[in-house]
C-alpha positions in Angstrom: 10.1 21.2 -6.3 10.0 21.0 -2.4 6.0 20.5 -2.3 3.4 18.9 -3.4 1.3 20.8 -6.3 -2.4 19.8 -6.9 -2.7 17.6 -9.7 -5.0 18.7 -12.7 -7.8 16.4 -13.9 -5.8 15.1 -16.5 -3.4 16.6 -19.3 -5.8 17.5 -22.3 -5.0 16.0 -25.5 -5.5 18.3 -28.3 -7.8 17.7 -31.2 -5.2 17.4 -33.8 -3.7 14.7 -31.2 -7.1 13.6 -31.1 -7.7 13.0 -34.9 -4.2 11.4 -35.1 -5.2 7.5 -35.3 -1.5 6.7 -35.1 -1.3 8.1 -31.2 -3.3 5.8 -28.8 -3.3 7.5 -25.2 -4.8 6.5 -21.8 -5.1 9.8 -19.4 -6.1 9.9 -16.0 -9.4 12.0 -14.9 -8.9 12.1 -11.6 -6.7 10.9 -8.7 -7.2 9.3 -5.7 -6.8 10.8 -2.3 -7.1 10.0 1.4 -5.7 7.2 3.2 -6.6 4.6 0.6 -4.2 6.3 -2.0 -1.4 4.4 -3.1 1.9 4.3 -1.4 3.8 4.3 -4.9 1.8 7.1 -6.0 3.9 10.2 -7.7 3.4 13.9 -6.3 3.5 15.4 -9.8 3.1 19.4 -10.8 0.4 20.0 -13.6 2.5 20.5 -16.1 4.6 17.3 -15.8 6.0 16.0 -19.2 4.3 13.2 -20.8 4.9 9.4 -20.5 5.2 7.4 -23.8 5.6 3.7 -23.0 8.3 2.8 -25.9 7.1 -1.3 -26.7 10.3 -3.5 -27.9 7.8 -4.9 -30.7 4.7 -4.1 -33.3 1.1 -3.3 -32.4 -0.4 -6.8 -32.6 -3.5 -7.6 -30.6 -1.7 -9.2 -28.0 0.7 -6.4 -27.5 -2.0 -3.7 -27.6 -3.9 -5.7 -25.2 -1.0 -5.2 -22.8 -0.1 -1.8 -23.0 -3.5 -0.8 -22.8 -4.0 -2.2 -19.4 -0.6 -1.3 -18.4 -1.6 1.9 -19.5 -4.5 2.1 -17.1 -2.3 0.5 -14.0 0.4 3.6 -14.7 -2.3 6.3 -14.8 -2.9 5.0 -10.7 0.7 5.7 -10.0 1.2 9.0 -12.1 -2.1 10.8 -11.5 -2.6 13.5 -14.4 0.3 12.5 -16.6 -0.8 12.3 -20.3 0.3 8.8 -21.1 1.0 7.1 -24.7 2.2 4.4 -26.1 4.6 4.0 -29.3 5.9 0.9 -31.0 9.6 -0.1 -32.1 8.7 -2.7 -34.8 6.4 -2.2 -37.5 4.8 1.0 -38.9 1.3 1.0 -37.0 1.8 3.6 -34.0 5.2 3.8 -33.9 7.2 5.3 -31.2 8.9 8.1 -34.0 5.0 8.8 -35.2 3.9 8.9 -31.4 6.7 11.4 -30.5 6.1 13.5 -33.8 2.7 13.9 -33.0 2.8 14.8 -29.3 5.6 17.6 -30.4 2.8 18.5 -32.5 0.0 18.7 -30.4 1.4 19.9 -27.2 4.1 22.3 -28.7 7.2 22.4 -26.7 5.8 20.0 -24.0 8.3 17.6 -22.8 8.3 13.5 -22.7 9.7 10.7 -21.4 10.4 7.7 -23.4 10.1 4.5 -20.8 11.6 1.2 -22.3 8.6 -1.4 -21.7 11.4 -4.1 -21.2 12.8 -5.4 -18.1 16.5 -5.6 -19.3 19.1 -3.8 -21.4 18.9 -4.7 -25.3 21.5 -2.8 -27.3 19.2 -2.6 -30.5 16.0 -1.5 -28.5 18.0 1.0 -26.4 19.7 2.5 -29.5 16.3 3.2 -31.6 14.6 4.6 -28.6 17.6 6.9 -27.6 17.6 7.7 -31.3 14.3 8.9 -31.0 14.5 10.7 -28.3 17.5 12.6 -29.6 15.9 13.5 -32.7 12.6 14.2 -31.2 11.4 18.2 -32.0 11.2 19.0 -28.1 12.8 17.9 -24.9 12.5 14.3 -24.6 14.3 11.9 -22.4 14.7 8.3 -23.0 14.4 6.3 -19.3 16.5 3.3 -18.2 14.9 -0.4 -18.6 12.7 -1.3 -16.1 15.2 -3.8 -13.9 17.2 -5.7 -12.3 14.8 -4.6 -9.6 13.2 -6.1 -6.5 10.0 -5.8 -8.0 10.4 -7.9 -10.8 11.2 -11.1 -8.5 7.6 -10.3 -7.2 5.9 -10.4 -10.4 8.0 -13.5 -11.6 6.9 -15.1 -7.9 3.4 -14.2 -8.9 3.1 -15.2 -12.4 4.9 -18.7 -11.6 1.8 -19.1 -8.6 -0.8 -18.6 -11.4 0.9 -21.1 -13.5 0.1 -23.7 -10.7 4.4 -23.5 -10.1 4.9 -21.8 -6.9 2.9 -21.3 -3.9 2.0 -17.6 -3.7 2.0 -17.3 0.0 5.1 -19.4 1.1 7.8 -16.9 0.6 11.0 -17.8 2.2 10.0 -21.5 3.2 11.4 -24.6 1.5 9.3 -26.4 -1.6 7.8 -23.5 -3.0 8.4 -24.5 -6.4 5.5 -27.5 -6.9 7.1 -30.8 -7.4 10.7 -29.2 -5.2 12.1 -28.0 -8.2 14.4 -25.2 -9.8 13.7 -22.7 -11.7 15.2 -20.6 -15.0 14.5 -16.9 -15.3 14.5 -16.6 -19.3 15.9 -12.8 -20.5 16.1 -11.0 -23.7 18.4 -8.4 -24.8 21.9 -10.5 -24.7 25.0 -10.9 -22.4 23.8 -7.4 -20.6 20.3 -8.3 -20.3 21.3 -12.0 -19.0 23.7 -10.5 -16.4 21.1 -8.0 -15.1 18.4 -11.2 -14.9 21.0 -12.7 -12.5 20.1 -10.5 -10.0 16.5 -10.9 -10.4 17.1 -15.1 -10.3 19.1 -14.1 -7.0 16.2 -12.1 -5.2 13.8 -15.1 -6.6 15.9 -17.6 -4.9 15.8 -15.9 -1.7 11.9 -15.4 -1.9 11.4 -19.2 -3.2 14.3 -21.3 -1.2 15.2 -23.4 -4.4 18.0 -23.0 -7.0 17.4 -20.4 -9.7 19.6 -20.3 -13.3 19.3 -17.7 -15.7 19.7 -17.8 -19.3 18.5 -16.1 -22.7 15.3 -17.1 -23.9 16.5 -17.1 -27.5 18.9 -19.9 -26.8 16.7 -23.2 -26.1 20.2 -25.2 -26.3 21.6 -23.2 -23.2 18.3 -23.5 -21.7 18.2 -27.3 -21.8 21.8 -27.2 -20.6 20.9 -25.4 -17.2 18.0 -27.5 -17.0 19.9 -30.7 -17.3 22.7 -29.1 -14.5 19.5 -28.4 -12.1 18.5 -32.1 -12.4 22.0 -33.1 -12.0 22.3 -31.2 -8.7 19.4 -33.2 -7.4 16.7 -30.8 -8.5 13.3 -33.3 -9.3 11.2 -30.5 -11.6 12.4 -27.3 -13.5 10.2 -24.7 -14.6 11.1 -21.6 -16.6 10.3 -18.0 -15.8 10.3 -15.9 -19.2 11.2 -12.1 -16.8 9.8 -10.5 -20.0 6.8 -8.1 -20.1 5.4 -10.0 -23.4 6.0 -7.6 -26.5 9.5 -8.3 -26.9 8.8 -11.6 -27.5 7.2 -13.0 -30.9 3.3 -14.6 -30.6 3.8 -18.3 -29.5 7.3 -18.0 -28.9 7.3 -19.3 -25.3 4.9 -22.0 -26.5 6.8 -23.1 -28.7 10.4 -22.9 -26.1 8.5 -24.9 -23.6 7.1 -27.7 -26.2 11.1 -28.1 -27.3 12.9 -27.5 -24.1 10.3 -29.7 -22.4 9.8 -27.4 -19.7 6.5 -26.0 -17.7 6.6 -22.3 -18.8 5.2 -19.4 -16.7 3.2 -16.4 -18.4 5.3 -13.2 -19.3 4.9 -10.6 -16.5 2.2 -8.6 -18.7 0.1 -5.7 -17.0 1.2 -6.9 -13.3 0.7 -4.0 -10.8 4.7 -4.6 -10.2 5.5 -3.5 -13.9 3.3 -0.3 -13.2 5.1 0.6 -10.7 8.4 0.2 -12.2 7.6 2.5 -15.0 6.2 5.1 -12.7 9.7 4.7 -11.2 11.7 5.2 -14.4 9.5 8.4 -15.0 9.5 9.9 -11.7 13.8 9.4 -11.7 14.0 11.1 -15.2 12.4 14.1 -13.9 15.1 15.0 -12.0 17.5 14.8 -15.1 18.9 18.3 -16.3 17.2 18.0 -19.5 13.9 18.5 -17.9 14.3 20.3 -14.8 13.7 24.0 -15.8 10.3 22.8 -17.8 9.1 19.8 -15.1 9.7 20.0 -11.3 10.6 16.8 -10.1 8.2 14.9 -8.0 7.9 15.3 -4.1 8.6 11.6 -3.7 6.5 8.8 -2.9 4.1 8.3 0.0 5.1 5.0 2.0 3.5 3.0 4.2 5.2 0.9 6.7 6.5 -2.8 5.1 5.7 -1.4 1.7 8.2 -2.0 -1.2 10.2 1.1 -2.6 9.5 1.4 -6.4 
């Protein structure tokens, strides 16, 4: 659609859907207007497809807190869109039940499943694609969030919050505390590590320090990479997990840090950069021919000078 359309107050959830406890939902009741609206905010039609966060993990307390906060952030960039959550593991709030309930409540209204994962993961990708293919309405599985420069931004922020990097010294030497190096940890197998290498290069350019990339489920490789960095003259090595959070079991990162002896930053979690990437994947999906006849593509994002594209 070539022109912006007025966004409604928010997609109303039917009584049937509200009564289904297996379908947690976040909706937007208003949109920002004027000069303070987000430069990443999508201009969307009133009948835009639902956005379903496909979470590669179970509906644990920690996972639900992350997805709830992230859904609120995403609603800032996708005003008026119904935002739902479905989990790939466990029986509670499963992705399949979420999509089935959404189809029942919204009839033929389409949906976009956005994987809440940084990189490709064969198991998760197959499960999300299968759910989209078997959905009783038009349903499209979007691509994972990365690789993307915004992941490097979020990683830098988490390193700074942990005291492992200076937040405001991008592009200067000795950004990592103690003049060290970073290992970016990925989940999802060889393809995920390959994609994470792109983010590692971006992070290295931000911090001006050596950055390696290894799978988070292989402590031996992480220890070896740390040894290689030390041999190259690095005094301190820190671990930066490039995961949203639900992809890894509870306490997995703490156990990994203990077993490798490395300081570890927190998962990316509900960082604004992750919300922007979710909105990006959702907006990209709207131009797919599968949804083209029921949802107009977004009129684009409004950008300010110096802002990142999302």
